[in-house]
C-alpha positions, 0 to 999 in steps of 0.5 A: 498743243492744246486742240480746239476739238478736246477742249471745246474753246476757239479763238478768240474766247478768252478762255482758250488762250488763258488755258495756253499759258496756263499750260504752259507757264507762260505769261501774257506779257512774255509770249507772242500770238500770230495769225492770221483772224484780226480778232483772235489778235485783237482778242490777244492782245487785250490780255497783255500779249504781245501780238502779229497780225499777218495774210500771207506767211511771205509778209513775216519776218523777225521784226514781226517779232519785236515786241511792239504788238 
């Protein structure tokens, strides 16, 4: 887990996404990012991550993770 308060980085700063990818060993292209803030979703997409934007958890279902971003 990465805590903003510990690493002094916050979304949508690309550096926090890059740190998460580095620490997890995952490639951006094989990662799905989910958030309710559009600016965070767009930042993750710029790094090549599949990203899902939602406003409320009731909007989510498995079709949101089909890789289409």
